[in-house]
C-alpha positions in Angstrom: 2.8 -99.5 153.8 6.4 -100.1 154.4 9.1 -98.9 152.0 9.9 -102.5 151.2 6.3 -103.3 150.4 6.0 -100.2 148.2 9.1 -101.2 146.4 7.4 -104.5 145.6 4.2 -102.9 144.5 6.2 -100.4 142.3 8.3 -103.1 140.7 5.3 -105.2 139.7 3.4 -102.1 138.5 6.2 -100.9 136.2 6.5 -104.3 134.6 2.8 -104.9 134.3 2.0 -101.7 132.3 4.5 -102.8 129.6 2.4 -105.9 128.8 -0.8 -106.4 126.9 -4.0 -107.3 128.8 -3.6 -111.1 128.5 0.0 -111.2 129.4 -0.5 -108.7 132.2 -3.1 -110.9 133.9 -0.9 -113.9 133.9 2.0 -111.9 135.1 0.0 -110.5 138.1 -1.2 -113.9 139.0 2.3 -115.2 139.1 3.8 -112.3 141.0 1.0 -111.7 143.5 0.0 -115.3 144.1 -2.5 -115.5 147.0 -1.6 -112.0 148.3 -4.9 -110.3 147.5 -3.9 -107.0 149.1 -0.8 -106.8 146.9 -2.9 -107.6 143.8 -5.3 -104.8 144.9 -2.6 -102.2 145.3 -1.0 -103.0 142.0 -4.4 -103.0 140.2 -5.2 -99.7 141.7 -2.1 -98.1 140.1 -2.8 -99.8 136.8 -6.4 -98.5 136.8 -5.1 -95.0 137.5 -2.8 -95.4 134.5 -5.6 -96.5 132.2 -8.2 -94.0 133.4 -6.0 -91.0 133.2 -7.3 -90.5 129.6 -11.0 -90.7 130.4 -11.2 -89.1 133.8 -8.4 -86.5 134.0 -6.8 -85.6 130.7 -7.5 -85.6 127.0 -8.3 -88.6 124.9 -6.7 -87.8 121.6 -3.1 -88.4 120.7 -0.9 -85.4 120.1 -1.9 -84.0 116.7 0.9 -84.0 114.2 -0.4 -83.2 110.7 0.9 -85.3 107.8 1.7 -82.1 106.1 4.1 -80.1 108.4 2.8 -76.9 106.8 -0.2 -75.0 108.0 -3.7 -75.6 106.8 -4.8 -71.9 106.4 -3.0 -69.1 104.7 -2.4 -65.6 106.0 -5.3 -63.4 105.0 -7.7 -66.3 104.5 -11.2 -65.9 106.0 -13.0 -68.3 108.3 -16.4 -66.9 108.8 -16.0 -63.4 110.3 -12.3 -64.1 111.2 -9.4 -63.1 109.0 -6.2 -65.2 109.6 -3.2 -63.0 110.5 -0.6 -65.7 111.2 -0.1 -69.3 112.3 0.8 -69.6 116.0 1.3 -73.3 116.5 -0.1 -76.8 116.4 -1.4 -78.9 119.4 -3.6 -81.8 120.3 -6.8 -80.0 119.3 -5.5 -78.9 116.0 -3.9 -75.7 114.7 -3.9 -72.3 116.4 -3.9 -69.0 114.5 -3.9 -65.3 115.3 -7.0 -63.8 113.6 -8.9 -60.6 113.4 -12.6 -60.6 114.3 -13.9 -58.2 111.6 -17.2 -57.7 113.4 -15.7 -56.3 116.6 -12.3 -55.3 115.4 -10.4 -57.4 117.9 -7.7 -60.0 117.8 -8.6 -63.6 118.8 -6.8 -66.9 119.0 -8.6 -69.2 116.5 -8.3 -72.9 117.1 -9.1 -75.1 114.1 -10.0 -78.5 115.4 -8.3 -81.5 114.0 -10.3 -83.8 111.8 -10.0 -86.7 114.2 -11.7 -84.7 116.9 -14.2 -83.1 114.7 -15.5 -86.4 113.2 -15.9 -88.1 116.6 -19.6 -87.3 117.4 -19.5 -88.3 121.0 -16.4 -86.4 121.8 -17.6 -83.3 119.9 -20.8 -83.2 121.9 -18.8 -83.4 125.1 -16.4 -80.8 123.8 -19.2 -78.4 123.0 -20.9 -78.9 126.3 -17.7 -78.2 128.2 -16.9 -75.2 125.9 -20.3 -73.7 126.8 -19.6 -74.3 130.5 -16.2 -72.7 130.3 -17.5 -69.7 128.3 -19.9 -68.9 131.1 -17.0 -68.2 133.5 -16.5 -64.5 133.8 -13.4 -63.7 135.7 -10.3 -61.6 134.7 -7.9 -64.4 135.2 -9.8 -67.0 133.1 -9.2 -67.1 129.4 -12.4 -66.0 127.7 -14.1 -68.2 125.1 -15.9 -66.1 122.5 -17.4 -68.6 120.1 -17.6 -72.2 119.0 -18.7 -72.8 115.4 -18.3 -74.4 112.0 -17.6 -72.9 108.6 -16.9 -74.8 105.4 -16.5 -78.1 107.4 -13.9 -76.4 109.7 -14.8 -76.6 113.4 -13.2 -73.7 115.3 -13.0 -72.3 118.7 -12.4 -68.5 119.1 -10.8 -67.4 122.3 -9.2 -64.3 123.8 -5.7 -63.8 122.4 -2.9 -63.5 125.0 0.3 -61.9 123.9 2.6 -63.4 126.5 4.3 -66.6 127.6 3.3 -69.6 129.6 4.3 -70.0 133.2 6.5 -72.9 132.0 8.3 -70.6 129.6 8.6 -67.9 132.3 10.1 -70.3 134.8 12.8 -71.8 132.6 13.8 -74.1 135.4 14.7 -71.1 137.7 13.0 -69.9 140.9 11.0 -66.7 140.9 11.2 -63.9 143.5 8.7 -64.2 146.4 6.5 -61.2 145.5 6.1 -62.5 141.9 5.4 -66.0 143.2 2.6 -64.6 145.4 1.2 -62.3 142.7 1.0 -65.2 140.2 -0.4 -67.6 142.8 -3.1 -65.2 143.9 -4.3 -64.7 140.3 -4.4 -68.4 139.6 -6.4 -69.2 142.8 -8.8 -66.3 142.1 -9.6 -67.9 138.8 -10.1 -71.3 140.5 -12.3 -69.7 143.1 -14.6 -68.4 140.4 -14.6 -71.7 138.5 -15.3 -73.7 141.6 -18.2 -71.4 142.5 -19.6 -72.4 139.1 -19.0 -76.1 139.9 -16.2 -76.3 137.3 -13.1 -78.2 138.2 -10.1 -77.8 136.0 -8.2 -81.1 136.8 -5.2 -80.2 134.8 -3.6 -77.2 136.5 0.0 -76.9 135.5 2.5 -74.2 134.2 1.6 -75.0 130.6 -2.0 -74.0 131.3 -1.1 -70.7 132.8 -0.2 -67.7 130.7 1.3 -64.3 131.7 0.3 -61.4 129.6 3.3 -59.4 128.5 2.0 -55.8 128.8 0.5 -55.9 132.3 1.6 -59.3 133.8 -2.0 -60.4 134.2 -2.2 -64.1 134.6 -4.7 -66.2 132.6 -5.6 -69.8 133.3 -6.4 -71.7 130.1 -8.6 -74.6 129.2 -11.2 -74.6 132.0 -13.4 -77.6 131.5 -11.6 -78.5 128.3 -8.5 -80.4 129.6 -10.1 -83.8 129.5 -11.4 -83.3 126.0 -8.8 -81.3 124.3 -5.1 -80.8 124.0 -2.4 -83.3 125.0 0.6 -81.2 125.5 3.8 -82.9 124.4 7.4 -82.5 125.6 9.0 -80.1 123.1 12.3 -79.5 124.9 14.7 -82.0 126.3 14.8 -80.1 129.6 11.1 -80.3 130.0 11.2 -84.1 130.2 12.9 -83.7 133.6 10.1 -81.4 134.8 7.0 -83.1 133.2 6.9 -86.9 133.6 4.2 -88.2 131.2 2.0 -91.1 130.7 2.8 -93.0 127.4 1.2 -96.0 125.8 3.1 -98.5 123.7 2.1 -96.4 120.7 3.5 -93.3 122.3 0.2 -91.6 122.9 0.7 -88.8 125.5 -2.0 -88.8 128.0 -0.9 -85.9 130.2 1.7 -84.8 132.8 1.6 -86.4 136.2 3.8 -84.1 138.3 0.8 -82.0 139.2 -1.6 -84.8 139.9 -3.1 -85.2 143.3 -2.9 -88.5 145.2 -6.6 -89.2 144.4 -5.9 -88.6 140.7 -2.9 -90.8 140.7 -5.1 -93.6 142.2 -7.9 -93.1 139.6 -10.3 -92.0 142.4 -13.1 -89.4 142.1 -11.7 -85.9 142.2 -13.2 -82.5 143.2 -12.1 -78.9 143.5 -9.5 -79.9 146.2 -7.5 -81.6 143.4 -6.9 -78.2 141.8 -5.7 -76.8 145.1 -3.1 -79.6 145.3 -1.9 -78.7 141.8 -1.6 -75.1 142.9 0.5 -76.2 145.9 2.9 -78.0 143.5 3.2 -75.0 141.3 3.9 -72.6 144.2 6.6 -75.0 145.3 8.1 -75.1 141.8 8.0 -71.3 141.5 9.9 -70.9 144.8 12.4 -73.7 144.3 12.8 -73.9 140.5 11.9 -77.6 140.5 8.7 -79.6 141.1 8.4 -81.4 144.4 7.5 -84.8 142.9 9.7 -86.0 140.0 11.1 -89.4 139.0 12.8 -91.1 136.2 9.5 -92.7 135.0 5.8 -92.1 135.5 5.6 -94.9 138.1 8.5 -93.4 140.1 6.7 -90.1 140.1 3.4 -91.7 141.2 5.2 -93.4 144.0 6.5 -90.0 145.2 3.1 -88.4 145.0 1.5 -91.2 147.0 4.2 -91.9 149.6 6.7 -89.1 149.9 6.5 -85.7 151.5 8.3 -82.9 149.7 11.3 -81.3 151.4 10.6 -78.1 153.2 11.0 -75.0 150.9 13.6 -73.5 153.2 15.8 -76.6 152.9 16.0 -76.6 149.1 16.4 -72.9 148.3 18.8 -70.2 149.4 16.0 -67.6 149.6 14.5 -66.9 153.0 11.1 -68.4 152.9 8.4 -67.0 155.3 7.1 -69.5 157.8 3.6 -68.6 156.6 4.4 -69.6 153.0 5.8 -72.9 154.3 2.5 -73.5 156.1 0.4 -72.6 153.1 2.3 -75.0 150.8 2.4 -77.8 153.3 -1.4 -77.5 153.8 -2.1 -77.5 150.1 0.0 -80.6 149.7 -1.6 -82.7 152.4 -2.2 -86.2 151.0 -5.5 -86.8 152.9 -7.9 -84.7 151.0 -9.8 -83.7 154.1 -6.6 -82.2 155.6 -6.0 -80.0 152.6 -7.4 -76.6 151.9 -11.1 -77.3 151.4 -11.9 -74.3 149.2 -10.0 -72.0 146.9 -11.4 -69.1 148.8 -9.6 -70.1 152.0 -6.3 -70.5 150.1 -6.9 -67.2 148.4 -7.4 -65.4 151.7 -4.1 -66.8 153.1 -2.1 -65.9 150.0 -3.5 -62.4 149.8 -2.8 -61.9 153.5 0.8 -63.0 153.1 1.3 -60.8 150.0 0.1 -57.8 151.9 2.4 -58.6 154.8 5.4 -58.8 152.4 4.4 -55.6 150.7 4.2 -53.8 154.1 7.6 -55.2 155.2 9.1 -54.0 151.9 7.6 -50.5 152.4 8.9 -50.3 155.9 12.4 -51.2 154.7 12.2 -48.5 152.1 11.2 -46.0 154.7 13.9 -46.9 157.1 16.7 -47.0 154.4 17.1 -43.2 154.0 17.3 -42.8 157.8 20.0 -45.5 158.0 21.9 -43.9 155.2 21.8 -40.5 156.9 23.0 -42.0 160.2 25.8 -43.9 158.4 26.9 -40.8 156.5 26.9 -38.8 159.8 29.0 -41.4 161.5 31.4 -41.5 158.5 31.7 -37.7 158.6 32.5 -37.8 162.3 35.1 -40.5 161.8 36.8 -38.6 159.0 36.9 -35.4 161.0 38.4 -37.3 163.9 41.2 -39.0 162.0 44.5 -37.0 161.9 46.2 -36.5 158.5 49.8 -35.7 157.7 49.0 -32.1 156.8 46.5 -31.3 159.6 45.5 -32.6 163.0 42.8 -31.8 165.5 44.1 -30.0 168.6 43.2 -31.3 172.1 41.0 -28.3 172.5 39.0 -29.1 169.4 38.7 -32.8 170.4 37.3 -31.7 173.7 34.8 -29.4 172.0 33.6 -32.2 169.7 33.0 -34.5 172.7 31.0 -31.8 174.4 28.8 -31.2 171.3 28.2 -34.9 170.8 27.3 -35.3 174.5 24.9 -32.3 174.4 23.1 -33.8 171.3 22.7 -37.2 173.0 21.4 -35.6 176.2 18.9 -33.4 174.2 17.6 -36.5 172.3 17.1 -38.5 175.5 15.3 -35.5 177.2 12.9 -35.1 174.2 12.2 -38.9 174.2 11.5 -38.9 177.9 9.2 -35.8 177.7 7.3 -37.3 174.7 6.8 -40.6 176.5 5.5 -38.8 179.6 3.0 -36.8 177.4 1.7 -40.0 175.8 1.0 -41.6 179.2 -0.5 -38.5 180.8 -3.9 -37.1 179.8 -3.7 -33.5 178.8 -6.3 -32.1 181.1 -4.5 -29.1 182.5 -4.0 -25.7 181.0 -1.2 -25.8 178.4 2.1 -24.3 179.6 3.3 -21.1 178.1 6.3 -23.0 176.6 6.4 -26.5 175.2 9.3 -28.7 174.4 7.4 -31.2 172.2 4.3 -30.7 170.0 1.1 -32.5 171.1 0.5 -36.0 169.8 -2.4 -38.3 169.4 -2.1 -42.1 169.6 -4.6 -44.9 168.8 -4.2 -48.6 168.7 -6.5 -50.9 166.7 -6.9 -54.5 165.7 -9.4 -56.5 163.7 -11.2 -59.6 164.9 -12.5 -61.9 162.1 -15.2 -64.5 162.3 -15.6 -66.8 159.4 -19.2 -67.8 158.5 -20.4 -70.7 156.4 -24.1 -71.3 155.6 -24.8 -68.3 157.9 -23.2 -70.0 160.8 -19.9 -69.3 162.6 -17.2 -71.4 161.1 -13.9 -72.0 163.0 -12.9 -69.8 166.0 -12.5 -66.0 165.6 -8.9 -64.8 164.9 -7.3 -61.4 165.3 -5.4 -59.4 162.7 -3.0 -56.5 163.2 -3.9 -55.0 159.8 -6.2 -55.2 156.9 -6.7 -58.2 154.6 -9.0 -59.1 151.7 -12.2 -60.3 153.3 -14.6 -62.7 151.8 -18.3 -61.7 151.8 -19.1 -64.4 154.3 -16.6 -63.1 156.8 -17.7 -60.7 159.6 -15.4 -58.5 161.6 -15.1 -56.3 164.7 -12.8 -53.4 165.3 -11.0 -53.1 168.7 -9.6 -49.7 169.6 -7.8 -48.2 172.6 -5.6 -45.2 173.4 -3.3 -44.2 176.2 -5.0 -40.8 176.1 -8.4 -39.4 176.8 -10.1 -38.0 173.8 -13.1 -37.8 171.4 -13.5 -40.8 169.1 -15.5 -40.9 165.9 -15.7 -44.0 163.7 -17.5 -43.9 160.3 -17.8 -46.4 157.5 -17.6 -45.1 153.9 -19.0 -47.6 151.5 -17.7 -48.3 148.0 -18.8 -45.8 145.4 -17.9 -44.6 141.9 -15.7 -41.6 141.3 -17.7 -38.4 141.2 -20.6 -40.0 143.1 -21.4 -39.0 146.7 -20.3 -41.5 149.3 -22.6 -43.1 151.9 -21.5 -42.9 155.5 -22.6 -45.1 158.4 -21.8 -44.1 162.0 -20.2 -46.9 163.8 -19.1 -45.0 166.9 -20.4 -43.4 169.1 -23.5 -45.6 169.3 -26.5 -45.8 171.7 -25.3 -49.2 173.0 -21.7 -48.4 173.3 -20.1 -45.8 175.7 -23.5 -44.5 176.6 -23.7 -42.7 173.3 -20.8 -40.4 174.1 -17.8 -39.8 171.8 -15.5 -39.1 174.8 -13.4 -42.1 175.8 -11.0 -42.3 178.7 -7.4 -43.4 178.6 -6.8 -47.1 178.1 -10.6 -47.7 177.7 -11.1 -50.6 175.2 -13.8 -49.9 172.6 -15.3 -52.8 170.5 -17.1 -51.9 167.3 -19.8 -53.0 167.1 -20.1 -53.9 170.8 -22.8 -56.6 170.5 -22.7 -57.9 166.9 -20.4 -58.0 163.9 -19.8 -55.9 160.8 -20.8 -57.9 157.7 -20.2 -57.0 154.1 -22.8 -56.8 151.4 -22.6 -58.7 148.1 -21.1 -55.8 146.2 -17.3 -56.2 145.8 -15.2 -53.3 146.6 -13.2 -51.5 149.4 -14.9 -50.1 152.5 -13.1 -47.3 154.3 -13.4 -47.1 158.1 -12.4 -43.6 159.2 -10.9 -43.3 162.7 -11.0 -39.8 164.0 -9.5 -39.2 167.5 -9.2 -35.7 168.8 -8.3 -33.9 172.1 -11.5 -31.9 171.9 -14.9 -32.5 170.4 -15.0 -32.1 166.6 -17.7 -29.7 165.6 -18.0 -31.1 162.0 -18.6 -34.6 163.4 -20.7 -34.1 166.5 -24.0 -33.9 164.5 -23.5 -37.5 163.2 -24.3 -38.8 166.7 -28.0 -38.2 166.0 -27.9 -40.8 163.2 -26.2 -43.5 165.4 -29.5 -45.3 166.0 -31.2 -48.6 165.1 -33.8 -46.7 163.2 -31.4 -45.5 160.5 -28.9 -48.3 161.1 -26.3 -45.6 161.5 -26.7 -44.3 157.9 -26.4 -40.5 157.6 -29.5 -39.7 155.6 -29.1 -35.9 155.7 -27.4 -35.1 152.4 -26.1 -31.7 153.7 -24.5 -33.3 156.7 -23.2 -36.2 154.5 -21.5 -33.7 152.2 -20.1 -31.8 155.2 -18.6 -35.0 156.7 -17.1 -36.0 153.3 -15.6 -32.5 152.8 -14.1 -32.7 156.3 -12.6 -36.2 155.8 -11.2 -35.3 152.3 -9.8 -31.9 153.0 -8.9 -31.7 156.7 -5.3 -30.4 156.8 -4.2 -32.8 159.6 -0.7 -34.3 159.8 -0.2 -37.6 158.0 -0.2 -40.3 160.7 2.6 -42.8 161.4 1.4 -46.4 161.2 3.3 -49.2 163.0 2.2 -52.8 163.1 3.0 -55.1 166.0 2.9 -58.6 164.6 3.4 -60.3 168.1 0.5 -58.4 169.7 -1.5 -58.5 166.5 -2.3 -54.8 166.6 -1.6 -51.5 164.7 -0.5 -48.3 166.4 -1.4 -45.0 164.7 0.2 -41.8 165.9 -0.2 -38.2 164.6 1.4 -34.9 165.6 -1.2 -32.3 166.7 -4.5 -32.5 168.6 -6.3 -34.6 165.9 -5.6 -38.0 164.4 -7.3 -39.2 161.3 -6.7 -42.5 159.7 -8.6 -44.7 157.1 -8.6 -48.5 157.4 -9.2 -50.1 154.0 -11.4 -53.2 154.1 -11.4 -54.9 150.7 -14.0 -57.6 150.3 -14.9 -60.0 147.6 
């Protein structure tokens, strides 16, 4: 559709929705004439406008009690709940903070409005959706405790969140990237759990996201309730610029449109991918401080959603935006639904991966900062000493001495670096010299190959990672290891376990099918673990540890594990005494803490450690 054509469609649509049904039909016949395609495009937008109430949002008008005061008094009892204070009034009715006297906990008690309570059809639908939402058990989803009736008052008891909505937290300003990712990950984790239970929210927006004050835990509100419950109203003048809304002639608010997907805006059938579009809009708004699709009116906003692409994040903010975040948001906001993220799980994996990368980058900067400060201070000291003052000056002899000292230091550093590089490239097979310039060092390089599975079949091509990520249970992985040195390699998997409970260990290397069952690997030899299959995770969520032990000589404490590297035991160490011995070795071995450096270009991690033994644990968190 050309811009001129869309302008024509938009103009007719905006005029048509202001008319009643009879006048609207006559107006459309006059404006569209025999252009059936034009009539179809306009009718599609009008249908979206009319169906927003039934299909996507709530049906009742914003609830404004005739008496501006509250219905219940502080201390009043509603069944087992004792009212503490009035919190607010919304489309469902009034909301109170209450004490549940049975379990001694605070709850948010929603007293449903009379209009909603007396509509039998809508109450049945509301109860059905409340039961569905209450079945969702995920830390980022608001918990529904109870739905009941006492003295003709219909109420809904939910978890009480002492905090603020994401809308209140934003206040029209962008957030820092780590916070954006932290909030986004929690929202998508909630959606992932809901979508697994076949629940689609359909009204994801900042007003439906709360941030708990004490621990910054994010809670997504109104799962399954949005289409039967509250119609949020614009309460601040500034919000009207952020949240364009549907309004009828009577002023009934049907819901915000800024976060609607293109299929929602057209009144088409929606699924879980609609929620992912809405998340993309919110991520954009958190980074920029403004929503990507806004307009003076509802129709202007719908036009943008259907036809316009948002400006790249980097072009509308002064903050450096990672390319990966640009890609994630762009994919979430693809207008063709089949080009968008297909599952919340896939979006969650990408967000967690990016968050880990930013955390790692920040940690590396913190580690480098003290060194840079020391170098700067040393340079400043040298400069100060070299600058003559009115009361004292450096003699030519002292200047010459300083140059000699600096030259000697530079020469020594270069010599140490050259010797250390030579030692890394040369296997230490000869008898150690009586004197050594640099201490021995072990180096090991690893990467992770990931294969996505769907319905027990490989899904998409495998990809390589330089570091750990949060793996889904239907992902399978391989470890790839190599070293510029000859040495003895042991790789063991420690499964998730409770504190105080013995850990289970599985021998991954050496194995009968890899390296002829020997732990000795030669320099630059590439080891793939497992060599003929994939590591897959069980259904238990947690963090697996893969221990990498690389030594110049055979490790007596670990050599016995080779006997368990067989298909008969699936690598599991079944000897409790040996298991305890292995665990004690891994927990208490006084080795040097390794240095870990990641090479993003080569997608690999290099681990180095002073001494003759390197020990490093790779954390594999899985859902």
